[in-house]
N, C-alpha and C positions, 0 to 999 in steps of 0.2 A: 277590781275585776279587770278593767281595761289595762292598768299598769302591769298587772301580773301576766297578762297575755302579750303585752308589747315587749317586755324584756327578753323572753325567750326568742321572739322573732328577731329582735336586734342582734342577739348573740349568734343566731344562725346565719344572719346576713353577714355579720362581721367575719365569722368563721369561713363562710363561703368565699368572701373577698380575699381573706388571707390565704386560703388554699389556692385560689386562682393566681394570686401574686407569686406564691412560692413556685407554682407550676410554670409560670411565665419565666421566672428567674432561672429555673432548671433548664428550660428550653433554650434560653439565651446562652447559658453557660455551655450547654451541649453543642449549640450551633457554633459558638466561638472555638471550642475544642476541635470540632470537625474542620472548621476553616483553617485553624493553625496546622492541623495534621495534613490537610490537602496542600497547603502552601509549602510545608517542609518536604512532603513527598514529591511535589512538582519540581522543587528546586533540585532534589536529588536526581530526578529523572533528566532534567535539562542541564545538569552540571557538566556532563561530558561535552555537550554542544558548546556551552559557554567556554569551557577550557580550550576546546579546539579553536574557537574564534580568537580567544586571547593569544593562544600559541601561534596563530598565523601572523601575529603582529610582533613577535619577539625574534631576536637573533637566535641562532642555533644553540649558543652556549648558555642561553637563559631559559630555554623552554623547559628543561627538566630540573633546573636549579632554582628558578624563581617561582615561588608559590603564589604570587599575586595574580589575581584574575585579570588585571589590566596592566599592561606594561607601562613603565614610566616614559619610555621613548619608543612609540609605535613605529614599527618598520613596515610602512605601507609599500615599500619597494618589493616585498615578498610576493605581492600579487602580480606586479608587472614583470618581474624577473622570472617568477614561476611559470608564467604563461608561455614564455619562450625559452625556458631553461633546457628542455629536452631536445633531442635531435629533430623532432617534429613538433610544430606549433600545437598548442592545446586546442586551437580552433578545429584542427583536423579530428582530434579525438572527440570533441563535442559533436561534430558533424556525423562521425561514425555512430556514436551512441544514439543520436536523434534518428538516424536512418533505421537502425535496427529496432529501436523502441517503437517508432511510429508504425512500421510494418508489422511488428509483433502484436501491437494493440489491435490493429485492424484485423489481423488474422484470428486472434483469440475471440474477439467479439463476434465476428461473422461466423466462423466455423462452430464455435461453442453454442451460439444461439440457434444454429440450424440443428445441431444434435439435441439440444434441450427441447426444441419445438417437437422433434420426432418423439422423444421420450414422454413428453407431457401431453401432447394433443393428438398424436396419431396412434393407430393400432396396427401392429405387425407381429408376426410370429416370433416368440422368444423375447419379447420386449422386456419383461421383468428380469429374465436371466441376463440379458445384455446390460441392463441398468445396474444389476448387482455386480457384474464383473467390472463395469466402469467404476463403481464406487470402491471396489476393492483396490483399484490402482492408487487410491489416495493413501493407502498404507504402505506402498512400495517406495522406499527412499530413492532419490534421484541417482545416488551413487551406484545402486544395484544395476541399473540399466545403462550406466554411462559407457562401459566398455563395449557391450553389444551395439549400442548406437554409434560409437566411434568407429567400430569395424564396418558397420553398414555404410556410414558416410565416407569412410576411406575407400571402400570398394566403388562407391559412386563417384569418387573424385571430387568430393565437396569439401574436403579438409583444406584449411587456409582460405576459406571463403565465408561469406555471411549466410550461405544457404542452410547449414545445420542449425543456425540460430533463428532463422525466419520461417523456413518451410514447415517444420513441425507445428508452428502456431496456426497454420491454415488447415491443419488436419484434426482439429478438435482434440488435442492431446492433453488438455488440462481439465481433469475431472472436477476440480473445485469450481470452475466457472460454469461448467455444465450443470452441476448440482444447484448452484446459486440461481441460475435462470430457470431450471425445472421447477424449483419451489415457487418462483414468481409466476410462471406460466400457468401452473395449476390453480392459481387463485383467480384467474380471469374466467368469466362466465363462458361455459361451452355454448350457450345460446348464440353468442356472437359467431362462432364457427358454423353452427347450423343455419343461421340466417344467411351467412355469406355463401354457403353451399347451395342453398335454395336459389340464390341469385346467380349461380353459375360459376362461383369462384373456385379455383383449384387450390390445393393445399399451399402451394407456393404463393399464390395471390393472397390467401388468408394471412400467411405469415407476413408478407410485405406490407399489406394495406391495413391490417388490424392488429396483429400480435406485436409487431415491432414498434409502432408508434406508442402503444400502451405500455411497452416494457422498457422505456428509456431509463427509468431509475436503476433497474437491474443491470442493463447493459452499460450504463455509465459507471456503476460500481465495479463491474468487471474490467472496464477500460482503465479505471484509476489504479486498481490493484495490479493489473498487467503492466501498466506504465512504471509503477514503482519497482516491481520485482525485476523487470527487464533492465531498467536503467541501472540498478545497483548490482546486477548479476556479474560475478567475477569468475566463477568456475567455468561456465560455458565458453566465454571468449578465450579464457586461458587455455582450454583444451583444443579449440578448433582454429584459433588465429595464431599465426607465426610471424607475420610481417608487422613491424612497428607501425607502419602507416595505416594498418587496419585495426589497430588497438582501439578499444573503447575507453571511456573515462576511468573506470576502476583499474584497468590494466595500466593505464598511464600513471596513475598515482603510485603504483608499485614501483615504477621506474625511478622514483626519487630516492628510494632506499638502495644503499650500496653495501656490499660486503666488506669493503676496505676501510670503512669508518668515515667516509666522506658524504654521508647522507645529508640531504638538504631538508631538514624537518620543517623549517619555517615555510619554505616554498610549498612543500607537500601539504601542510595544513591549510595554507592559503588556497591552493587548488581544491582541497577537500571541501572547504567552505563554499567555493563556487560550484562544486559538483552537486551539492545538495539543494542549491537554490531552485532548480527546476522542479524537484520533488516537492519542496515546501510550497511553491507557488501553485503547482498543480493540485496539491491537497487542499490548500486554503480556498481556492476558487471553486472546487467541486466537492467540498466536504459535506455539504447538505445532501448531495446525491448519494453519498456513501451511507449516511444515516437512514435516508428514506429507502434506499435499495435494500439494505440489510433488514430493516424493520418490516418491509412488505414482503420479504422473501422467507420469513419465518426462521431466520438464523439468529438465535439469541446467544 
């Protein structure tokens, strides 16, 4: 009687153990396949960057003829020669890009946070209509408004200056950043505003003392995206800047290409590598704020 009841129990236990073992094996195989796929996909994504770094160390005649990812004789002189190859030192181009980028980041964060605070926390006539119109601007391509903006700045005498690239940033002209901050501001308890109003705080004081300190993740996210987009902007400086001394880094890189076949590709790729260093460093340092800001803003 006891043997008869023990055998089925042992069979069930062995079957359960075998099932768990097979399930674990399938999970390991699935995880291995996912890791292999992610590694291959990651390599495909970063291959252009690897190729650019390798090309920056090759002579011109080997960049498009040598398929190896690492040159046999690295030409480190491409970096030193490329820095001073143009009529203006690359230090000037870096300074121009830093000036425009820093002011643009400050303008976007300050002006867009003010607009977002008004849409998220204040009540005024036509708020929903204005917010809908603001969101509609996200669907308008930049090229559609490029000519009207150029005519406006031309009449103001701002062409060939940095003003067309900086002043609009202080006028809350980027609906994406406004929407990002509105989503974050709406999650903050309104009881904070009510308590501050009881204590005699004005809306500006509430923004400065309560909303802004609690909204650092969203503002940092806006600052990072604004930094990256402004630093790598090519069309805006191309339209509004005429003097070489006022060029930004993207425009300076274009100057290495020549129509007569004397393009210095090695030096161009070397300067291209240096041009993305600030973006990579900025992103690596503040990437945790990007994840936190987007996650807490409801943008999936």
